[in-house]
FIKOLZA-1660 file (N, C-alpha, C; in steps of 0.1 Angstrom, whole numbers, plus 5000, padded with zeros to 4 digits):
% residues 259
   i   px   py   pz ch aa at
   1 9260 6021 9423  A  M  N
   1 9247 6016 9416  A  M CA
   1 9251 6012 9401  A  M  C
   2 9246 6001 9396  A  A  N
   2 9250 5997 9382  A  A CA
   2 9241 6008 9372  A  A  C
   3 9247 6008 9361  A  V  N
   3 9241 6017 9351  A  V CA
   3 9234 6007 9341  A  V  C
   4 9220 6009 9340  A  N  N
   4 9213 6002 9331  A  N CA
   4 9209 6010 9319  A  N  C
   5 9211 6005 9306  A  L  N
   5 9210 6012 9294  A  L CA
   5 9201 6006 9285  A  L  C
   6 9190 6012 9281  A  V  N
   6 9182 6006 9271  A  V CA
   6 9182 6014 9258  A  V  C
   7 9187 6007 9248  A  Q  N
   7 9191 6014 9236  A  Q CA
   7 9182 6008 9223  A  Q  C
   8 9173 6016 9220  A  P  N
   8 9162 6010 9209  A  P CA
   8 9169 6010 9194  A  P  C
   9 9160 6005 9185  A  S  N
   9 9166 6002 9172  A  S CA
   9 9164 6017 9165  A  S  C
  10 9171 6020 9154  A  I  N
  10 9172 6033 9148  A  I CA
  10 9165 6030 9133  A  I  C
  11 9155 6038 9132  A  A  N
  11 9147 6039 9119  A  A CA
  11 9155 6049 9110  A  A  C
  12 9149 6048 9098  A  D  N
  12 9156 6057 9088  A  D CA
  12 9156 6070 9092  A  D  C
  13 9146 6078 9097  A  S  N
  13 9145 6093 9098  A  S CA
  13 9144 6096 9112  A  S  C
  14 9144 6088 9122  A  W  N
  14 9144 6092 9136  A  W CA
  14 9151 6082 9146  A  W  C
  15 9152 6085 9159  A  V  N
  15 9157 6076 9168  A  V CA
  15 9148 6077 9180  A  V  C
  16 9144 6064 9185  A  N  N
  16 9136 6064 9198  A  N CA
  16 9142 6070 9209  A  N  C
  17 9132 6073 9220  A  P  N
  17 9141 6079 9232  A  P CA
  17 9149 6069 9238  A  P  C
  18 9159 6074 9244  A  V  N
  18 9171 6066 9250  A  V CA
  18 9169 6068 9264  A  V  C
  19 9167 6059 9273  A  I  N
  19 9165 6061 9287  A  I CA
  19 9178 6058 9293  A  I  C
  20 9183 6067 9300  A  C  N
  20 9197 6065 9309  A  C CA
  20 9194 6068 9323  A  C  C
  21 9198 6058 9331  A  R  N
  21 9194 6059 9345  A  R CA
  21 9209 6058 9352  A  R  C
  22 9212 6067 9360  A  T  N
  22 9224 6066 9367  A  T CA
  22 9225 6075 9380  A  T  C
  23 9231 6072 9391  A  M  N
  23 9232 6078 9402  A  M CA
  23 9245 6087 9402  A  M  C
  24 9254 6088 9390  A  N  N
  24 9266 6095 9390  A  N CA
  24 9266 6104 9379  A  N  C
  25 9265 6117 9380  A  A  N
  25 9265 6126 9369  A  A CA
  25 9276 6126 9360  A  A  C
  26 9289 6121 9366  A  T  N
  26 9300 6121 9358  A  T CA
  26 9298 6110 9349  A  T  C
  27 9293 6099 9353  A  K  N
  27 9291 6088 9344  A  K CA
  27 9281 6092 9332  A  K  C
  28 9272 6100 9335  A  L  N
  28 9262 6104 9326  A  L CA
  28 9269 6113 9314  A  L  C
  29 9278 6121 9319  A  H  N
  29 9285 6131 9310  A  H CA
  29 9295 6121 9300  A  H  C
  30 9299 6112 9305  A  G  N
  30 9307 6102 9297  A  G CA
  30 9299 6095 9287  A  G  C
  31 9286 6091 9290  A  L  N
  31 9277 6086 9282  A  L CA
  31 9272 6097 9271  A  L  C
  32 9270 6108 9275  A  V  N
  32 9265 6118 9264  A  V CA
  32 9275 6120 9253  A  V  C
  33 9289 6121 9260  A  S  N
  33 9301 6126 9250  A  S CA
  33 9301 6114 9240  A  S  C
  34 9301 6100 9246  A  A  N
  34 9299 6089 9236  A  A CA
  34 9289 6089 9226  A  A  C
  35 9279 6098 9226  A  G  N
  35 9268 6097 9217  A  G CA
  35 9256 6088 9221  A  G  C
  36 9258 6083 9231  A  I  N
  36 9246 6073 9236  A  I CA
  36 9233 6080 9238  A  I  C
  37 9235 6092 9245  A  C  N
  37 9225 6101 9249  A  C CA
  37 9228 6114 9242  A  C  C
  38 9217 6121 9238  A  S  N
  38 9218 6135 9232  A  S CA
  38 9216 6145 9241  A  S  C
  39 9222 6156 9243  A  R  N
  39 9220 6168 9253  A  R CA
  39 9222 6179 9246  A  R  C
  40 9210 6187 9245  A  T  N
  40 9211 6199 9238  A  T CA
  40 9214 6211 9249  A  T  C
  41 9207 6210 9261  A  N  N
  41 9211 6219 9271  A  N CA
  41 9207 6213 9285  A  N  C
  42 9211 6219 9294  A  K  N
  42 9207 6213 9309  A  K CA
  42 9195 6212 9312  A  K  C
  43 9186 6221 9307  A  S  N
  43 9172 6223 9311  A  S CA
  43 9163 6211 9306  A  S  C
  44 9170 6204 9296  A  R  N
  44 9161 6191 9291  A  R CA
  44 9165 6180 9300  A  R  C
  45 9172 6180 9309  A  F  N
  45 9174 6169 9318  A  F CA
  45 9168 6173 9333  A  F  C
  46 9162 6163 9340  A  I  N
  46 9157 6165 9353  A  I CA
  46 9166 6156 9360  A  I  C
  47 9177 6161 9366  A  E  N
  47 9188 6152 9373  A  E CA
  47 9180 6149 9387  A  E  C
  48 9181 6136 9391  A  S  N
  48 9178 6133 9404  A  S CA
  48 9183 6119 9406  A  S  C
  49 9181 6115 9418  A  Q  N
  49 9184 6099 9421  A  Q CA
  49 9176 6090 9414  A  Q  C
  50 9164 6094 9409  A  V  N
  50 9156 6084 9403  A  V CA
  50 9159 6082 9388  A  V  C
  51 9163 6093 9380  A  G  N
  51 9169 6089 9367  A  G CA
  51 9165 6102 9359  A  G  C
  52 9163 6102 9347  A  F  N
  52 9162 6113 9338  A  F CA
  52 9150 6111 9328  A  F  C
  53 9146 6121 9322  A  R  N
  53 9133 6121 9314  A  R CA
  53 9137 6117 9300  A  R  C
  54 9131 6110 9293  A  P  N
  54 9135 6104 9280  A  P CA
  54 9137 6116 9270  A  P  C
  55 9146 6116 9262  A  I  N
  55 9151 6126 9253  A  I CA
  55 9149 6120 9239  A  I  C
  56 9142 6126 9229  A  T  N
  56 9139 6123 9217  A  T CA
  56 9151 6128 9208  A  T  C
  57 9157 6120 9199  A  I  N
  57 9169 6125 9192  A  I CA
  57 9164 6125 9178  A  I  C
  58 9167 6134 9169  A  T  N
  58 9164 6136 9155  A  T CA
  58 9175 6134 9147  A  T  C
  59 9177 6125 9138  A  K  N
  59 9188 6125 9129  A  K CA
  59 9186 6133 9117  A  K  C
  60 9192 6141 9112  A  V  N
  60 9192 6149 9100  A  V CA
  60 9199 6145 9089  A  V  C
  61 9193 6143 9079  A  T  N
  61 9198 6135 9067  A  T CA
  61 9199 6148 9056  A  T  C
  62 9213 6149 9052  A  Q  N
  62 9215 6160 9043  A  Q CA
  62 9213 6155 9031  A  Q  C
  63 9206 6163 9020  A  Q  N
  63 9204 6160 9007  A  Q CA
  63 9215 6166 8998  A  Q  C
  64 9221 6156 8990  A  N  N
  64 9232 6160 8980  A  N CA
  64 9228 6157 8968  A  N  C
  65 9215 6154 8964  A  S  N
  65 9212 6149 8952  A  S CA
  65 9218 6157 8940  A  S  C
  66 9219 6169 8942  A  G  N
  66 9223 6179 8931  A  G CA
  66 9238 6175 8929  A  G  C
  67 9246 6174 8941  A  L  N
  67 9261 6171 8938  A  L CA
  67 9262 6157 8931  A  L  C
  68 9255 6147 8936  A  V  N
  68 9255 6134 8930  A  V CA
  68 9252 6136 8915  A  V  C
  69 9243 6143 8912  A  G  N
  69 9237 6143 8897  A  G CA
  69 9250 6150 8889  A  G  C
  70 9257 6158 8894  A  D  N
  70 9267 6167 8887  A  D CA
  70 9278 6156 8888  A  D  C
  71 9281 6150 8897  A  E  N
  71 9293 6139 8895  A  E CA
  71 9291 6129 8885  A  E  C
  72 9276 6125 8885  A  T  N
  72 9273 6115 8875  A  T CA
  72 9275 6120 8860  A  T  C
  73 9271 6132 8858  A  L  N
  73 9272 6139 8846  A  L CA
  73 9285 6139 8840  A  L  C
  74 9292 6144 8849  A  A  N
  74 9308 6148 8847  A  A CA
  74 9314 6133 8843  A  A  C
  75 9311 6123 8851  A  Q  N
  75 9316 6110 8848  A  Q CA
  75 9312 6105 8834  A  Q  C
  76 9299 6107 8830  A  N  N
  76 9294 6103 8818  A  N CA
  76 9301 6110 8806  A  N  C
  77 9302 6122 8807  A  K  N
  77 9311 6131 8798  A  K CA
  77 9325 6125 8796  A  K  C
  78 9332 6122 8807  A  R  N
  78 9345 6116 8808  A  R CA
  78 9347 6103 8798  A  R  C
  79 9336 6095 8801  A  E  N
  79 9335 6082 8794  A  E CA
  79 9334 6084 8779  A  E  C
  80 9325 6094 8776  A  L  N
  80 9321 6096 8763  A  L CA
  80 9335 6100 8754  A  L  C
  81 9343 6110 8762  A  Y  N
  81 9355 6115 8755  A  Y CA
  81 9364 6103 8753  A  Y  C
  82 9365 6095 8762  A  Q  N
  82 9373 6083 8762  A  Q CA
  82 9370 6076 8750  A  Q  C
  83 9358 6073 8749  A  A  N
  83 9353 6065 8737  A  A CA
  83 9355 6071 8723  A  A  C
  84 9357 6085 8724  A  L  N
  84 9359 6092 8711  A  L CA
  84 9372 6093 8707  A  L  C
  85 9381 6088 8714  A  Q  N
  85 9397 6089 8712  A  Q CA
  85 9399 6082 8701  A  Q  C
  86 9408 6087 8691  A  G  N
  86 9415 6081 8680  A  G CA
  86 9405 6076 8669  A  G  C
  87 9394 6082 8667  A  I  N
  87 9385 6078 8657  A  I CA
  87 9381 6090 8646  A  I  C
  88 9388 6101 8646  A  N  N
  88 9387 6110 8638  A  N CA
  88 9374 6114 8636  A  N  C
  89 9366 6117 8648  A  R  N
  89 9352 6122 8646  A  R CA
  89 9344 6112 8639  A  R  C
  90 9348 6100 8636  A  G  N
  90 9339 6090 8631  A  G CA
  90 9336 6092 8616  A  G  C
  91 9339 6101 8610  A  I  N
  91 9335 6104 8597  A  I CA
  91 9341 6095 8585  A  I  C
  92 9352 6089 8588  A  L  N
  92 9359 6081 8578  A  L CA
  92 9355 6067 8583  A  L  C
  93 9347 6065 8590  A  G  N
  93 9342 6050 8596  A  G CA
  93 9347 6046 8607  A  G  C
  94 9338 6038 8615  A  I  N
  94 9343 6032 8627  A  I CA
  94 9336 6020 8628  A  I  C
  95 9341 6010 8637  A  P  N
  95 9336 5996 8639  A  P CA
  95 9321 5998 8644  A  P  C
  96 9312 5990 8641  A  S  N
  96 9297 5989 8645  A  S CA
  96 9296 5989 8662  A  S  C
  97 9306 5981 8667  A  A  N
  97 9306 5981 8682  A  A CA
  97 9309 5995 8687  A  A  C
  98 9320 6001 8683  A  K  N
  98 9324 6014 8689  A  K CA
  98 9312 6024 8686  A  K  C
  99 9305 6024 8675  A  K  N
  99 9294 6033 8672  A  K CA
  99 9283 6030 8682  A  K  C
 100 9280 6017 8686  A  S  N
 100 9270 6014 8696  A  S CA
 100 9273 6019 8709  A  S  C
 101 9286 6018 8713  A  E  N
 101 9291 6022 8726  A  E CA
 101 9290 6038 8727  A  E  C
 102 9294 6044 8718  A  I  N
 102 9291 6059 8718  A  I CA
 102 9276 6064 8717  A  I  C
 103 9268 6057 8711  A  E  N
 103 9254 6059 8709  A  E CA
 103 9247 6056 8725  A  E  C
 104 9252 6048 8731  A  T  N
 104 9247 6045 8746  A  T CA
 104 9251 6055 8753  A  T  C
 105 9264 6059 8754  A  L  N
 105 9268 6070 8761  A  L CA
 105 9261 6082 8760  A  L  C
 106 9259 6086 8747  A  V  N
 106 9253 6098 8742  A  V CA
 106 9240 6099 8749  A  V  C
 107 9230 6088 8747  A  K  N
 107 9220 6086 8753  A  K CA
 107 9218 6087 8767  A  K  C
 108 9229 6083 8775  A  Q  N
 108 9229 6088 8789  A  Q CA
 108 9229 6102 8793  A  Q  C
 109 9237 6108 8784  A  L  N
 109 9239 6123 8785  A  L CA
 109 9226 6131 8782  A  L  C
 110 9219 6124 8772  A  E  N
 110 9207 6131 8767  A  E CA
 110 9196 6132 8777  A  E  C
 111 9196 6119 8786  A  S  N
 111 9187 6118 8796  A  S CA
 111 9188 6126 8808  A  S  C
 112 9202 6133 8809  A  Q  N
 112 9204 6142 8820  A  Q CA
 112 9207 6155 8815  A  Q  C
 113 9201 6158 8803  A  N  N
 113 9201 6172 8797  A  N CA
 113 9197 6183 8808  A  N  C
 114 9209 6192 8813  A  P  N
 114 9204 6203 8821  A  P CA
 114 9197 6215 8815  A  P  C
 115 9195 6214 8802  A  T  N
 115 9188 6224 8794  A  T CA
 115 9178 6218 8785  A  T  C
 116 9165 6214 8791  A  P  N
 116 9155 6208 8785  A  P CA
 116 9148 6217 8774  A  P  C
 117 9149 6230 8774  A  N  N
 117 9142 6237 8764  A  N CA
 117 9153 6249 8758  A  N  C
 118 9162 6242 8750  A  P  N
 118 9175 6250 8746  A  P CA
 118 9170 6262 8738  A  P  C
 119 9161 6262 8730  A  T  N
 119 9157 6272 8721  A  T CA
 119 9151 6283 8729  A  T  C
 120 9148 6282 8740  A  L  N
 120 9143 6293 8751  A  L CA
 120 9158 6299 8759  A  L  C
 121 9166 6292 8756  A  Q  N
 121 9180 6298 8762  A  Q CA
 121 9192 6298 8752  A  Q  C
 122 9191 6305 8741  A  L  N
 122 9199 6304 8731  A  L CA
 122 9212 6309 8735  A  L  C
 123 9214 6315 8745  A  E  N
 123 9228 6321 8749  A  E CA
 123 9236 6310 8752  A  E  C
 124 9231 6297 8756  A  K  N
 124 9237 6286 8758  A  K CA
 124 9244 6279 8745  A  K  C
 125 9236 6282 8736  A  V  N
 125 9240 6277 8722  A  V CA
 125 9248 6286 8715  A  V  C
 126 9248 6299 8717  A  A  N
 126 9257 6308 8711  A  A CA
 126 9271 6305 8711  A  A  C
 127 9279 6310 8700  A  G  N
 127 9294 6310 8702  A  G CA
 127 9301 6300 8692  A  G  C
 128 9313 6296 8694  A  C  N
 128 9320 6287 8685  A  C CA
 128 9321 6274 8691  A  C  C
 129 9318 6263 8683  A  W  N
 129 9318 6250 8688  A  W CA
 129 9329 6241 8679  A  W  C
 130 9334 6232 8683  A  R  N
 130 9342 6221 8677  A  R CA
 130 9336 6208 8672  A  R  C
 131 9335 6202 8661  A  L  N
 131 9329 6190 8661  A  L CA
 131 9338 6179 8666  A  L  C
 132 9333 6169 8675  A  V  N
 132 9343 6161 8679  A  V CA
 132 9337 6145 8676  A  V  C
 133 9324 6145 8671  A  Y  N
 133 9319 6132 8666  A  Y CA
 133 9305 6135 8658  A  Y  C
 134 9305 6126 8648  A  S  N
 134 9294 6127 8639  A  S CA
 134 9291 6112 8633  A  S  C
 135 9278 6109 8631  A  T  N
 135 9275 6098 8624  A  T CA
 135 9276 6098 8608  A  T  C
 136 9280 6112 8602  A  I  N
 136 9280 6114 8591  A  I CA
 136 9292 6105 8586  A  I  C
 137 9292 6099 8575  A  S  N
 137 9304 6090 8570  A  S CA
 137 9307 6092 8557  A  S  C
 138 9319 6093 8553  A  I  N
 138 9324 6094 8539  A  I CA
 138 9331 6080 8537  A  I  C
 139 9326 6071 8530  A  L  N
 139 9329 6059 8527  A  L CA
 139 9331 6054 8512  A  L  C
 140 9337 6044 8509  A  G  N
 140 9339 6036 8496  A  G CA
 140 9341 6047 8484  A  G  C
 141 9332 6047 8475  A  S  N
 141 9335 6054 8463  A  S CA
 141 9335 6072 8465  A  S  C
 142 9326 6074 8476  A  K  N
 142 9327 6089 8479  A  K CA
 142 9341 6094 8485  A  K  C
 143 9345 6086 8492  A  R  N
 143 9358 6091 8499  A  R CA
 143 9369 6090 8487  A  R  C
 144 9368 6080 8478  A  T  N
 144 9378 6081 8465  A  T CA
 144 9376 6091 8458  A  T  C
 145 9363 6096 8456  A  K  N
 145 9362 6105 8444  A  K CA
 145 9365 6120 8451  A  K  C
 146 9364 6121 8465  A  L  N
 146 9369 6134 8472  A  L CA
 146 9383 6137 8473  A  L  C
 147 9390 6125 8471  A  G  N
 147 9405 6124 8472  A  G CA
 147 9408 6123 8487  A  G  C
 148 9399 6117 8496  A  L  N
 148 9400 6116 8508  A  L CA
 148 9407 6105 8513  A  L  C
 149 9411 6095 8505  A  R  N
 149 9417 6083 8506  A  R CA
 149 9432 6084 8510  A  R  C
 150 9437 6091 8499  A  D  N
 150 9451 6092 8499  A  D CA
 150 9456 6107 8498  A  D  C
 151 9451 6117 8491  A  F  N
 151 9456 6129 8488  A  F CA
 151 9452 6141 8497  A  F  C
 152 9438 6141 8501  A  I  N
 152 9435 6153 8509  A  I CA
 152 9431 6147 8522  A  I  C
 153 9434 6155 8534  A  S  N
 153 9430 6150 8547  A  S CA
 153 9420 6160 8551  A  S  C
 154 9410 6154 8559  A  L  N
 154 9402 6162 8568  A  L CA
 154 9406 6167 8581  A  L  C
 155 9405 6182 8582  A  D  N
 155 9411 6187 8594  A  D CA
 155 9400 6191 8605  A  D  C
 156 9401 6201 8610  A  D  N
 156 9391 6206 8620  A  D CA
 156 9378 6210 8613  A  D  C
 157 9367 6208 8623  A  F  N
 157 9353 6212 8618  A  F CA
 157 9349 6221 8629  A  F  C
 158 9345 6234 8625  A  S  N
 158 9339 6243 8637  A  S CA
 158 9328 6249 8632  A  S  C
 159 9319 6253 8641  A  Q  N
 159 9306 6259 8639  A  Q CA
 159 9304 6270 8649  A  Q  C
 160 9300 6282 8642  A  T  N
 160 9299 6295 8651  A  T CA
 160 9285 6297 8649  A  T  C
 161 9276 6301 8660  A  I  N
 161 9264 6304 8660  A  I CA
 161 9262 6318 8665  A  I  C
 162 9256 6323 8657  A  D  N
 162 9252 6340 8659  A  D CA
 162 9238 6341 8661  A  D  C
 163 9235 6341 8674  A  V  N
 163 9221 6342 8678  A  V CA
 163 9214 6354 8675  A  V  C
 164 9221 6366 8675  A  A  N
 164 9214 6378 8671  A  A CA
 164 9211 6379 8657  A  A  C
 165 9217 6372 8650  A  K  N
 165 9215 6372 8634  A  K CA
 165 9209 6359 8630  A  K  C
 166 9206 6349 8641  A  S  N
 166 9201 6336 8636  A  S CA
 166 9207 6331 8625  A  S  C
 167 9221 6330 8627  A  K  N
 167 9230 6323 8616  A  K CA
 167 9238 6314 8621  A  K  C
 168 9242 6304 8613  A  A  N
 168 9253 6294 8618  A  A CA
 168 9263 6292 8606  A  A  C
 169 9276 6294 8610  A  I  N
 169 9287 6292 8601  A  I CA
 169 9295 6280 8602  A  I  C
 170 9294 6270 8594  A  N  N
 170 9302 6258 8595  A  N CA
 170 9316 6260 8588  A  N  C
 171 9326 6256 8594  A  V  N
 171 9339 6257 8585  A  V CA
 171 9347 6242 8588  A  V  C
 172 9349 6237 8574  A  I  N
 172 9354 6224 8574  A  I CA
 172 9369 6226 8567  A  I  C
 173 9378 6224 8574  A  K  N
 173 9393 6226 8568  A  K CA
 173 9397 6214 8563  A  K  C
 174 9406 6216 8551  A  F  N
 174 9413 6206 8545  A  F CA
 174 9428 6207 8544  A  F  C
 175 9436 6199 8540  A  S  N
 175 9449 6201 8538  A  S CA
 175 9453 6189 8527  A  S  C
 176 9462 6194 8516  A  A  N
 176 9465 6184 8507  A  A CA
 176 9478 6179 8512  A  A  C
 177 9480 6167 8511  A  K  N
 177 9492 6160 8516  A  K CA
 177 9504 6160 8505  A  K  C
 178 9515 6165 8511  A  G  N
 178 9528 6169 8503  A  G CA
 178 9528 6182 8498  A  G  C
 179 9516 6191 8499  A  L  N
 179 9517 6203 8495  A  L CA
 179 9513 6212 8507  A  L  C
 180 9524 6216 8515  A  S  N
 180 9521 6222 8528  A  S CA
 180 9516 6235 8527  A  S  C
 181 9517 6241 8514  A  S  N
 181 9510 6255 8512  A  S CA
 181 9497 6255 8510  A  S  C
 182 9491 6242 8504  A  L  N
 182 9476 6240 8501  A  L CA
 182 9468 6236 8512  A  L  C
 183 9464 6247 8521  A  N  N
 183 9454 6245 8531  A  N CA
 183 9444 6252 8527  A  N  C
 184 9430 6248 8530  A  G  N
 184 9419 6256 8527  A  G CA
 184 9406 6251 8534  A  G  C
 185 9396 6256 8533  A  Q  N
 185 9383 6254 8539  A  Q CA
 185 9372 6254 8531  A  Q  C
 186 9361 6247 8534  A  L  N
 186 9349 6248 8529  A  L CA
 186 9339 6255 8540  A  L  C
 187 9333 6266 8535  A  I  N
 187 9325 6275 8545  A  I CA
 187 9309 6273 8542  A  I  C
 188 9302 6269 8550  A  I  N
 188 9288 6268 8546  A  I CA
 188 9280 6277 8556  A  I  C
 189 9273 6287 8550  A  E  N
 189 9266 6297 8558  A  E CA
 189 9252 6293 8558  A  E  C
 190 9244 6292 8570  A  A  N
 190 9231 6288 8570  A  A CA
 190 9223 6297 8580  A  A  C
 191 9211 6300 8579  A  S  N
 191 9202 6307 8588  A  S CA
 191 9192 6296 8595  A  S  C
 192 9188 6299 8607  A  F  N
 192 9179 6292 8613  A  F CA
 192 9167 6299 8619  A  F  C
 193 9158 6291 8622  A  K  N
 193 9145 6297 8630  A  K CA
 193 9140 6289 8640  A  K  C
 194 9136 6293 8651  A  I  N
 194 9131 6283 8662  A  I CA
 194 9117 6276 8657  A  I  C
 195 9117 6263 8656  A  A  N
 195 9105 6255 8654  A  A CA
 195 9097 6249 8665  A  A  C
 196 9106 6248 8675  A  S  N
 196 9099 6243 8689  A  S CA
 196 9110 6247 8699  A  S  C
 197 9106 6243 8712  A  T  N
 197 9116 6246 8723  A  T CA
 197 9128 6237 8722  A  T  C
 198 9130 6227 8713  A  T  N
 198 9140 6219 8712  A  T CA
 198 9146 6219 8698  A  T  C
 199 9138 6223 8687  A  R  N
 199 9142 6222 8673  A  R CA
 199 9144 6234 8666  A  R  C
 200 9153 6235 8657  A  V  N
 200 9153 6247 8650  A  V CA
 200 9152 6241 8633  A  V  C
 201 9147 6249 8624  A  D  N
 201 9147 6248 8611  A  D CA
 201 9160 6255 8604  A  D  C
 202 9166 6248 8595  A  I  N
 202 9178 6253 8589  A  I CA
 202 9178 6255 8573  A  I  C
 203 9183 6267 8570  A  N  N
 203 9181 6269 8555  A  N CA
 203 9195 6271 8550  A  N  C
 204 9201 6267 8539  A  L  N
 204 9214 6270 8535  A  L CA
 204 9213 6282 8528  A  L  C
 205 9224 6290 8531  A  E  N
 205 9223 6306 8526  A  E CA
 205 9234 6304 8514  A  E  C
 206 9246 6299 8515  A  K  N
 206 9257 6300 8506  A  K CA
 206 9269 6291 8510  A  K  C
 207 9277 6286 8501  A  S  N
 207 9288 6279 8506  A  S CA
 207 9301 6284 8497  A  S  C
 208 9313 6283 8501  A  T  N
 208 9324 6285 8494  A  T CA
 208 9336 6277 8497  A  T  C
 209 9346 6276 8488  A  I  N
 209 9358 6269 8491  A  I CA
 209 9369 6279 8488  A  I  C
 210 9379 6280 8499  A  T  N
 210 9390 6288 8496  A  T CA
 210 9401 6280 8500  A  T  C
 211 9413 6282 8494  A  P  N
 211 9416 6291 8482  A  P CA
 211 9411 6284 8470  A  P  C
 212 9414 6291 8458  A  D  N
 212 9410 6288 8444  A  D CA
 212 9414 6272 8441  A  D  C
 213 9427 6270 8445  A  Q  N
 213 9434 6259 8441  A  Q CA
 213 9427 6246 8448  A  Q  C
 214 9422 6247 8460  A  L  N
 214 9414 6238 8467  A  L CA
 214 9400 6235 8459  A  L  C
 215 9395 6247 8455  A  M  N
 215 9383 6246 8448  A  M CA
 215 9383 6240 8437  A  M  C
 216 9395 6240 8429  A  N  N
 216 9396 6232 8417  A  N CA
 216 9398 6217 8419  A  N  C
 217 9404 6214 8430  A  L  N
 217 9404 6200 8434  A  L CA
 217 9391 6194 8437  A  L  C
 218 9381 6201 8442  A  F  N
 218 9368 6198 8444  A  F CA
 218 9357 6199 8433  A  F  C
 219 9362 6208 8425  A  L  N
 219 9351 6213 8415  A  L CA
 219 9342 6203 8409  A  L  C
 220 9350 6192 8403  A  K  N
 220 9342 6180 8398  A  K CA
 220 9334 6173 8405  A  K  C
 221 9335 6173 8419  A  N  N
 221 9327 6167 8428  A  N CA
 221 9321 6175 8438  A  N  C
 222 9319 6187 8434  A  Y  N
 222 9315 6198 8446  A  Y CA
 222 9301 6195 8451  A  Y  C
 223 9293 6191 8443  A  D  N
 223 9280 6188 8447  A  D CA
 223 9278 6175 8457  A  D  C
 224 9287 6166 8453  A  L  N
 224 9288 6153 8463  A  L CA
 224 9293 6159 8478  A  L  C
 225 9304 6168 8477  A  L  N
 225 9309 6172 8489  A  L CA
 225 9298 6180 8497  A  L  C
 226 9292 6190 8491  A  L  N
 226 9281 6198 8496  A  L CA
 226 9270 6190 8501  A  L  C
 227 9267 6180 8495  A  G  N
 227 9255 6170 8499  A  G CA
 227 9257 6164 8511  A  G  C
 228 9271 6160 8514  A  I  N
 228 9275 6154 8526  A  I CA
 228 9273 6164 8538  A  I  C
 229 9279 6175 8534  A  F  N
 229 9279 6185 8546  A  F CA
 229 9267 6196 8548  A  F  C
 230 9259 6195 8538  A  N  N
 230 9248 6205 8539  A  N CA
 230 9238 6204 8548  A  N  C
 231 9237 6214 8558  A  P  N
 231 9229 6214 8570  A  P CA
 231 9215 6214 8569  A  P  C
 232 9211 6217 8557  A  E  N
 232 9197 6220 8555  A  E CA
 232 9188 6210 8558  A  E  C
 233 9175 6215 8565  A  G  N
 233 9166 6206 8573  A  G CA
 233 9163 6212 8586  A  G  C
 234 9162 6203 8594  A  W  N
 234 9161 6206 8609  A  W CA
 234 9169 6198 8618  A  W  C
 235 9172 6206 8629  A  L  N
 235 9181 6199 8640  A  L CA
 235 9175 6199 8654  A  L  C
 236 9174 6187 8659  A  E  N
 236 9170 6187 8673  A  E CA
 236 9181 6188 8682  A  E  C
 237 9181 6198 8691  A  I  N
 237 9191 6199 8702  A  I CA
 237 9187 6192 8713  A  I  C
 238 9195 6180 8717  A  T  N
 238 9191 6170 8727  A  T CA
 238 9200 6172 8739  A  T  C
 239 9209 6180 8740  A  Y  N
 239 9218 6181 8751  A  Y CA
 239 9226 6195 8749  A  Y  C
 240 9227 6204 8760  A  V  N
 240 9236 6214 8759  A  V CA
 240 9239 6218 8773  A  V  C
 241 9252 6221 8774  A  D  N
 241 9257 6227 8786  A  D CA
 241 9267 6238 8783  A  D  C
 242 9275 6242 8792  A  D  N
 242 9285 6251 8790  A  D CA
 242 9297 6248 8781  A  D  C
 243 9298 6234 8780  A  S  N
 243 9310 6231 8772  A  S CA
 243 9306 6220 8762  A  S  C
 244 9295 6214 8762  A  M  N
 244 9290 6203 8752  A  M CA
 244 9278 6205 8748  A  M  C
 245 9276 6202 8733  A  R  N
 245 9262 6203 8727  A  R CA
 245 9260 6190 8717  A  R  C
 246 9249 6184 8720  A  I  N
 246 9246 6172 8712  A  I CA
 246 9232 6174 8704  A  I  C
 247 9233 6171 8690  A  G  N
 247 9221 6173 8682  A  G CA
 247 9219 6161 8673  A  G  C
 248 9206 6160 8668  A  R  N
 248 9204 6151 8659  A  R CA
 248 9195 6157 8648  A  R  C
 249 9198 6153 8634  A  D  N
 249 9192 6161 8624  A  D CA
 249 9180 6153 8617  A  D  C
 250 9174 6158 8606  A  H  N
 250 9162 6153 8602  A  H CA
 250 9167 6138 8591  A  H  C
 251 9179 6137 8591  A  R  N
 251 9185 6125 8584  A  R CA
 251 9190 6114 8592  A  R  C
 252 9187 6117 8607  A  G  N
 252 9193 6107 8616  A  G CA
 252 9206 6108 8620  A  G  C
 253 9213 6117 8616  A  N  N
 253 9226 6120 8619  A  N CA
 253 9228 6125 8634  A  N  C
 254 9238 6122 8642  A  L  N
 254 9241 6123 8654  A  L CA
 254 9254 6134 8654  A  L  C
 255 9253 6145 8660  A  F  N
 255 9264 6155 8662  A  F CA
 255 9269 6155 8677  A  F  C
 256 9281 6155 8680  A  V  N
 256 9286 6160 8693  A  V CA
 256 9296 6170 8691  A  V  C
 257 9295 6181 8698  A  L  N
 257 9304 6192 8696  A  L CA
 257 9308 6199 8710  A  L  C
 258 9319 6203 8712  A  D  N
 258 9324 6209 8726  A  D CA
 258 9332 6221 8721  A  D  C
 259 9334 6229 8734  A  R  N
 259 9341 6241 8732  A  R CA
 259 9351 6245 8745  A  R  C
% end
C-alpha cells in the first residue's frame, strides 16, 4: 500500500499534528527516525491497519539571552579598547572624530551597565584602578607651562578606592626626560560620601609631590597642575563590572578605568 503523508506548516512555538498512515511498521520506524513523526513511547500509538492517532509535537525554544548579552558586552569592550590604542589616555589631545568614536562606544557600554546602583555595591568599586582614558586635556599654554611638551612626561595614572575609610587616592606619575633618576608622582587624597545610588560627592583632603626635585619643577605652576587633576565635586558612576569602571564628573569630564 502507498504511504500518504500530510505535513502541516510549522508555527513559531508549536507544530500541528502530523498524520502518518502505513500498513508497514518498518516503514513507520524509518519515518520516525527521520523526524517526520515524533514518538515518545509506544503507548502513544495505536497500531492497526487503519492508521495512527495524530501526535502533537512541541518545539522547545531555549532562551540564551543572557549569553547573547554577555557576548555583546564583551565585544563592545573590545571595540573600546581598540579605539583607545595609541592616544595616551587622550590627555594631551586627540582628533574630534576619535573623541566622538570613543564617546559612542562608551555610551553603548553605559546602556548595558550590569551594576545599575553602584553605590549600593561598593565592593565592585573598591580596589586599585588604572586610568585608560579621560576627556581632561592639557593643551596649549598649560602644557608648555607644566613642561609636558618637551621636558616632563606623563606616565601611569592609578586610583585606589578604600571603601571602609571612604577614601580615594589618585597617583599620577611623572618622569623627566634625560634624567633617569628623576621619577616622581603627584598624590591626591580625597574623601567621598554617597549622594545617590549612582553618585558620590568628593572632597579634596591633601596633595603632595615627591620627590622634592620634582616638586621644585612644578612649584611655580602647582596650582595649575592641581586644578587640572583636582577631583573635588561629584562623580557619577555610569558603568562598573569586575574589570572596567566608567564615570562622569560635575565638569563634564569622562573617565574610563580598568584593572
